[in-house]
C-alpha positions as CSV (number, residue, x, y, z in Angstrom):
1,X,-40.6,20.5,-25.0
2,X,-39.5,19.6,-21.5
3,X,-41.8,20.6,-18.7
4,X,-40.5,21.8,-15.4
5,X,-41.3,18.4,-13.9
6,X,-39.1,16.6,-16.4
7,X,-36.1,18.9,-16.0
8,X,-34.4,17.1,-13.0
9,X,-34.6,13.8,-14.9
10,X,-33.1,15.5,-18.0
11,X,-30.2,17.0,-16.0
12,X,-29.5,13.7,-14.2
13,X,-29.4,11.7,-17.4
14,X,-27.5,14.0,-19.7
15,X,-25.4,16.5,-17.7
16,X,-22.8,14.0,-16.5
17,X,-21.8,13.4,-20.1
18,X,-21.7,17.1,-20.7
19,X,-19.6,17.9,-17.6
20,X,-17.3,14.9,-18.2
21,X,-16.5,16.1,-21.7
22,X,-16.1,19.7,-20.5
23,X,-13.7,19.0,-17.7
24,X,-11.7,16.6,-19.9
25,X,-11.5,19.4,-22.5
26,X,-10.3,21.9,-19.9
27,X,-7.5,19.4,-18.9
28,X,-6.5,18.7,-22.4
29,X,-6.5,22.4,-23.3
30,X,-4.2,23.2,-20.4
31,X,-1.8,20.3,-21.0
32,X,-1.6,21.1,-24.8
33,X,-1.0,24.8,-24.1
34,X,1.8,24.1,-21.7
35,X,3.4,21.5,-24.0
36,X,3.1,23.7,-27.1
37,X,4.4,26.8,-25.2
38,X,7.3,24.9,-23.8
39,X,8.3,23.5,-27.1
40,X,7.7,26.4,-29.5
41,X,8.8,29.2,-27.2
42,X,11.6,27.5,-25.4
43,X,14.1,30.0,-24.0
44,X,11.8,33.0,-24.7
45,X,11.4,35.2,-21.7
46,X,7.7,35.8,-22.6
47,X,6.9,32.0,-22.7
48,X,4.5,32.1,-19.7
49,X,2.6,35.0,-21.3
50,X,2.1,33.0,-24.5
51,X,1.0,29.9,-22.6
52,X,-1.6,32.0,-20.7
53,X,-2.8,33.6,-24.0
54,X,-3.2,30.1,-25.5
55,X,-5.2,29.0,-22.4
56,X,-7.4,32.1,-22.5
57,X,-8.1,31.8,-26.2
58,X,-9.0,28.1,-25.9
59,X,-11.1,28.7,-22.8
60,X,-13.0,31.4,-24.6
61,X,-13.6,29.0,-27.6
62,X,-14.6,26.1,-25.2
63,X,-17.0,28.3,-23.2
64,X,-18.7,29.8,-26.2
65,X,-18.9,26.3,-27.8
66,X,-20.5,24.8,-24.7
67,X,-23.0,27.7,-24.4
68,X,-24.0,27.3,-28.0
69,X,-24.5,23.5,-27.5
70,X,-26.7,24.2,-24.5
71,X,-28.7,26.6,-26.6
72,X,-29.4,23.8,-29.1
73,X,-27.1,24.6,-32.0
74,X,-24.8,22.0,-33.5
75,X,-22.0,24.5,-34.4
76,X,-20.9,24.4,-30.8
77,X,-20.1,20.7,-31.1
78,X,-17.9,21.5,-34.1
79,X,-16.1,24.2,-32.3
80,X,-15.4,22.0,-29.2
81,X,-14.4,19.0,-31.3
82,X,-12.1,21.2,-33.4
83,X,-10.4,22.5,-30.3
84,X,-10.0,19.0,-29.0
85,X,-8.4,17.8,-32.3
86,X,-6.0,20.8,-32.1
87,X,-5.1,19.8,-28.5
88,X,-4.5,16.2,-29.7
89,X,-2.3,17.3,-32.6
90,X,-0.3,19.6,-30.3
91,X,0.1,16.7,-27.8
92,X,1.3,14.3,-30.5
93,X,3.6,16.7,-32.3
94,X,5.3,17.8,-29.0
95,X,5.6,14.3,-27.6
96,X,9.2,13.6,-28.7
97,X,10.4,16.8,-27.0
98,X,8.8,16.0,-23.7
99,X,10.7,16.7,-20.4
100,X,7.8,15.6,-18.2
101,X,6.5,12.1,-19.1
102,X,3.3,12.4,-17.1
103,X,2.3,15.7,-18.8
104,X,3.2,14.2,-22.2
105,X,0.9,11.2,-21.6
106,X,-1.9,13.2,-20.2
107,X,-1.7,15.7,-23.1
108,X,-2.5,12.8,-25.5
109,X,-5.0,10.8,-23.3
110,X,-7.2,13.7,-22.1
111,X,-8.3,14.8,-25.6
112,X,-9.0,11.3,-26.6
113,X,-11.2,10.7,-23.6
114,X,-12.9,14.1,-24.1
115,X,-13.6,13.1,-27.8
116,X,-15.0,9.8,-26.5
117,X,-17.3,11.6,-24.1
118,X,-18.5,13.9,-26.8
119,X,-19.1,11.0,-29.1
120,X,-21.1,9.0,-26.5
121,X,-24.7,8.1,-27.1
122,X,-26.0,10.2,-24.2
123,X,-24.2,13.3,-25.4
124,X,-25.6,12.9,-28.9
125,X,-29.1,12.3,-27.4
126,X,-28.7,15.4,-25.3
127,X,-27.6,17.5,-28.3
128,X,-30.6,16.3,-30.4
129,X,-33.0,16.9,-27.5
130,X,-31.7,20.4,-27.0
131,X,-31.9,21.1,-30.7
132,X,-35.5,19.9,-30.8
133,X,-36.4,22.1,-27.9
134,X,-34.9,25.1,-29.6
135,X,-36.8,24.3,-32.8
136,X,-40.2,23.9,-31.0
137,X,-39.8,26.8,-28.7
138,X,-38.3,29.4,-31.1
139,X,-40.4,29.2,-34.2
140,X,-39.9,31.9,-36.9
141,X,-42.4,34.7,-36.7
142,X,-43.2,34.7,-40.4
143,X,-43.3,31.8,-42.9
144,X,-41.0,33.7,-45.3
145,X,-37.8,32.1,-43.9
């Protein structure tokens, strides 16, 4: 269990990796949504609405995933990594149809960098530490579980 005196050191050590991965995931989600929306719904008058819906759904998934990670559950990591893999696949599949070269490159590089941040040693240490805190703090009431 982390005491209140150890909390600033914990935040200084682990939260840069968490925030780097989060902001790279937001960038990759936005780029992948724009690229997929422009490719799949080209010429459709409701294209901006679909792009916004993709971004909202992905943001909801990313937000819930990060919240679950901070609470100490590993399922949040799976949700975020799955979202990033979907963004990477969308970027690679829509690459040949790109009209904007910078957006095409960013839509492939951002998910790769985000996956690198989530696979870093500090991020894995943080996830394990948060999981240990959850296990020690929230013990089952009865031994029947």
